[in-house]
N, C-alpha and C positions, 0 to 999 in steps of 0.2 A: 478474707479480711482487706480491709482499706490498707494501699499502701506490701498488699503479703505482708503482711507484717512488720513495715519499714516505721522507726520512728520520723517525725518531721523531720529533725537535721539531717538523718542517712537519706530521704528524698531528696531535700537538696541539695548534699553535697551528690546525688545518683546524677542531680537535672546539670552539674552542677561537673561532671563527665557527660554529660550528652553535650553542651555546650563547645565543650573541646573538641569533639571529634567531629558537629558543626563548623568549629572551624579547622580541624584538619581538612574538610571535607574543598572548603573553598581551596587552602592552599596544592592540594592535590587536582583539583581541576584545573586550577590553573597551569603548573607541569604537565599535564596532560595538553590542555589545550596551547601549549609553547612548542609543542614535538610536531615534528616535519610527517605531516599527512594525519593530523587529529578528528577526531570527527567532531558531525556535527551539533547542536545540544541536542538534537531529537535524535541521533541514530545511538549517543553515548546515553539517554536517557535509561535508551528501551536495552540496549545489552543492559548494564546498571541494576535496571527492576525487574529483570530477568532472572539476574543471580539473585539481586536481595528475597524473590518469589523462592527461589529454590530452598532457602537457606530459611525459608518458613514451611513450606512442603509438609514436612514428617510433623509439624507440630498441627500444622493445619488439618488435613487428613489424623490426626488423631494416634502420629506411629509415633511418637514420642513417650504419651502420658493419654491417660484414657480421661475426653475428654468430655461436658454437655452439650448434644445437642444443638446445629445452632438457629435460633428463631429468626421469624419476621424482620423482628425488631433488631437481632443482632446483623442481620443481614443489610436491613441497610441504613446501620449504624457505622459499619464497614465499608461501604459505600461512600455515603457523605463524608466520612476524613481522607478517603483515598479522592473525592473529589476536591476540596480544599489543598490535600497535599498539594494536587495535580497545578491548580489555580498556584499557591506559594512557589513552585517550582518555575513551572511554564513561563507564566508572565516573570518572573526575575530573568531565566533564560532570556525568554524572546526581548523583555526592556536592555537586556545590558549590548546585545546585541546595535539598540537605539544610540547609546549614551553610554558618554564615561563609564569603568568598572566601579570608580570610589565613591561618588554619584548615585549607582546602584546601589553597593553595597549600603551605605547610608541611611536612603533614601526609604530601602527594604526596611530597616529598622522602626520603619514609623509603628508599623506593630509596638512598638513598647508601648505607647502611649493610646492606642486604639484599641490594644485590649482590655484595658481597666475601663475602657468608653463603652466597651459591648458588654462587658459585662454589667455593669449598671444598670445599663438599658434592660438587661436579662433578669433586672431583680435584683442579682448579689449585690454585698454588700463592701466597699470598697475603702478602706480605711485612710486617715490623713498622711499616714508612714506610706502605703503603698502608693498615693501618689505622688507625694517628695521621690520615693523613689525612680517611681517611671519619671518622671521632669529628670534626675539625675541622672539614670541613664542616659536619654536622649540625647541629651546634649554630652555627655560622655563618647558617645558615636559618634555625634554632630563634631566631637573636637581630635577624634581618630581621623576620619575622613578629610578635613580640611590640613591637621597633619602632613599628606602627602601631599606637594606642592605639585602634579599632576590636577588635583584636582582644582585648583583654585584658578586654572589654564582654559580644562574647560569648563567652568562653570561661567569664566567670563565668556568664551568661546557660545557658547546655548542660549545668552543673556541670563546668566542666572538663575535662581530658584525663582523668582519672576514671574520664568517663562519659561515655563515648564513641554519638553517635546514629550514627543509619542514615546519614548524609553523611558521617561522620565516615569508620564502617568503608567505602563504596564508593569513600574516597578514597584508604584504606590499600589495598587492594583493585585500585586502581590503583598504586599505587607499586610493587606484587609485579608487575603484568601486564610495568610499564616496565624493572624488576630481571632479567625473561624474557630480557625484549629484546632487553637490554644484554646477558647473559652468552649469549645460542643465538647472538644476528650471526656474533660470529666464529669458531661452530662450521658457522655456516649454511654461509658463504665458504668451508670448504674443501673443500666438495663442490666446487670448482670453476668456480661461475657468481660471475660478475663484480659486483662490486658498481651498473652501472646497469644489469644483467636484473636483478635480487634487484629492487633499489629502482624497479623500474618494474614487475615485475607482483607486488610486494606493493601497490603504490602501487594498483594498477588492482585485485585482488583488494576490494585494502579500500574504496575506490569502492563496489563495488557491499554492501557489508553494512552501508556508510551508506546509501545508496537504500534497502535491506530495512530499517533502521531507521527512517529518511523516509515509506515507504510505510506500512510501520506505523505513526506520528504522522498519516499524515493522516487511518486507518481511524478511527485513535479519537479527533480531531476529529467527522468526521461524525459518527461512532456519537452523539455528545454532542448533535453538530445543528448542530454549526458548517459555515462550507464551510470545503475544502482548502485556499486560503491564510491559513488561520486560523493555519498554522504557519510563515509571513511575508505579513506585513502589508503591510510596507513592501520588497518585493520588485521594482518598478516603481523604486526609487532606485538610482541609477546608484552613488551614494557609498558605497551598502551595496553591493553589487555589487563596487567597486573594492577595498574593503578586504577581501573574500570571496578574489578574487582575488591580492590581494597576499601574503594568509595561505595560498595553495593554490600557489603562485607561490615565494617564498623562504621558507618557513621550512618549507616542501610539501618540492615538488620538490627544490631547491637543497641546501633540509638533510639530506633523507634520503641525496642521494647524497653529499652532503659525509660524512656521520658513517658511510656503508657505503665509504668510501676512509679514513678517518682510523682505523677501527678494526682495518684489517686490519695496524697496528701497534702498535698501542697496547690491553692489556688490558684486558676490563671493568669490574674494580672502578678503575681509572686512570681510565677511556673516563667514567665512572659518576659522579668528583666531581671530573675538569671540569666537565659535562656540568650537576655544579649548580649549577655559576654561573650558570644561569639568572636564579635569582631577582634577580642584582645587576646582570645587563643590563634584567633586565625593573625595576627599581627606578629607574636612571638615565635610562632614555626616559623610564619615567613623568615625570617629575622636568620633564624638557624639554614632551612630549605633554600631561603632564596637572599642571603642575603639582603634583606631589606632591613630598615632598623625604625624604631619608634622616637620620635625627636620633640623635641622643643613643648608645643602645645597638647601633642599626642601623647604622653607623657599624664600630661593633665586630663587627660579623657581617658583613659587607662585607669587612674584612679580613681576617677567621678564613679564608673562602672563598676569595680568593685564596692564602692561606698554603695550604691546605689545598690546591691543585691543584700545586706547590712541593713541599708534603712527598711525599706522593703520586706526582709525579716524584720524586722520586731527587734534587730539587735541591742537598740538606743530605750523599747520600753519595758517599763516594770510590767511583769508577769509571772505568769509560772513556768518552770522549764517543760519543756518538752517532753 
């Protein structure tokens, strides 16, 4: 059944939880990369992907509950979702290495605008309130990014948004990939594959892609005269393993499953508006864990993000309750 028995309101709340988990991912990864001997993006992604794949393995192989056999359409759907996910996360990781992290954070949120555009191109009806919500979300995310004083310095040093560097373009590419993921996941689900099976096999296929990325990184390191462990000097640190495990089990496995279930009852454009509150949750968590604060214009941006989700959800429209 659509949404596995969830009402639209419950599905929206589930997606809010997904946004919070994704926000936690940003903060935890920042903590990880601040540690001595932190792994490279490739090494971290490979380990995280393998842990997430292990979480989904029992479901994928029918050990928890009997599942219908995977059809060729199901396999192609899972591979397609893995490809988009790799693009979203891989291009972002590559982009952050070449541009300011704050610029990357709100450049990737261009997906808030890209998603309804893609949905419109695919023939889906996008309401006026949805467009208003998307614009409010984009402005809110931008204000949150500009509230960080370091972003202004970075923008000035790189010529501002008028002269996008390679890293900026990679981040925008990641935003396009994420929008494709958001738009396509509902269509793939309509092929009859369950949320658990889709996310399970998507995660397993994605983990294989990450491992290939890490192996390429090792090969490059060795070619440069370095040892294989140079992609993760601190691999003996239990704290680093713990942080990576959290990102795999929480934002990874649980977040993917919740998103798959929630999006069965919520449109792609509205889903992306709700998920665009991720920077707000990240900022709140960073305030407690990293002593960072939202000030001035950032508070306005946070308010716009909350308002955007309400507008896109049609809370101000006169219609029957879900």
